[in-house]
N, C-alpha and C positions, 0 to 999 in steps of 0.2 A: 950795667944791671938796669932792668926796667922795673918801674913802681908805678902802681895804680893808686890814687888817692881819692877817696870818697867823702861826700859831705851831704848834709841836707836831711837826714833822718830826724825823727822826732815823733812827739805825740801829738795827734791831732783828733777832733771829734768827727763823727760820721758826717759825711757831706763836705768835708773840709778839703783843702788842697795843700800839696807838698811838692817840691821840685828837688830831686836828687842830682848831684853833679859828680863827675868823674874825670880826672886828668892823668894821662899818662906822661911819664917822664923817663929819660935815660937814653940809651943807645939804640934808638928807633930809626929804622930805614923806612918802614911804611907800616901802616895799620890797614889790615885787610877787611875787618868787620869789628863792630861794637855792639855790646848787648848787655841787658840787665836780666839777671835772675833774681828769684827770691826762694826763700826756705822758711816755712812756718814750723813751729813746734810739732814734732810727731809726723810731719809730712816730708815728701820727697822734693828735691830743689826742682824748680821748673823754671823755664824760659819764659819771660815776661815780653819782652820786645827786643827786636834786633833791627840793626840798620846797616845796609850795604849799599854798593854802588847800583844795585837793582831796585832798591827802594827799602820799604820797611814792612815788618811782619809783627803782630801782636798776638798774646794769649787771647783766646776768645773772650774770657771773663773781663778783661780789661779794655777791649775795644770800645772806642768812643769815650773813655774816660782818661786814658793815659796817652802820652805823646812822647815818642822818642826823637830827639834831634841831636845833631853832633856839628863839630866844626874841626874838620880834618887837619887843617893848618895848625890848630892848637892841641891836637890829639884829645879833645874834649868830647864827652858825651853827657847828655842831660835826659832825665826821665821826669816830665810834668805829670803829675797825678792829682786828678781832679775827682770830685764826687766820691771820695773814698768810703769804702765799706769796712766793717770790722774784719771781714774775711781777707782784706788786704795786709793785714797785720803779719809781718815776717821780717826777717833779715834780708835785705836787698844787696845783691852783689853785682858790681861791674866787671865784665868779662870783654877782653879785646884779643883778637888775633893779631900777633905783631911779629914782624920780620925784624930780626937783629942779624946783621952780617949774612950769614948763610943759613940760619935757622928761622923757622916760622912756627910759633907755638901759641898756646893760649895763656894769657895771664889774667890774675883775678885781683880785685880790690879787696880790702879788708872786711867789708860788710858795713853796712849801717842799719840800725833799727827803726823800723817804722810801726808805729803802734797807733791804731785807729780805735778809740774808746771813748764813750760817754762818762 
């Protein structure tokens, strides 16, 4: 079984910073991609950032403020969030495409709350 454990969420004032972390454990043959999604109240879930062998991609509204990094050897991905805005408030979810034995499927973290407020 595969499990993704998230941490790093919390309450921060506008302009502040936060760093999210996500680590996968279990029967992992390989990790094909790592990503961060978020979902605000009353809004649809959206892709925030993704990292693959070809590079990284970001949601337009977070470009220049957020940075996704990873360590494939440790099956870990981070999201550094700077210059946070109230509109960044959401539950953030880690997601990874993981191959286990003969199957490759998406796995999700439990979600971590990020609240940006004064």
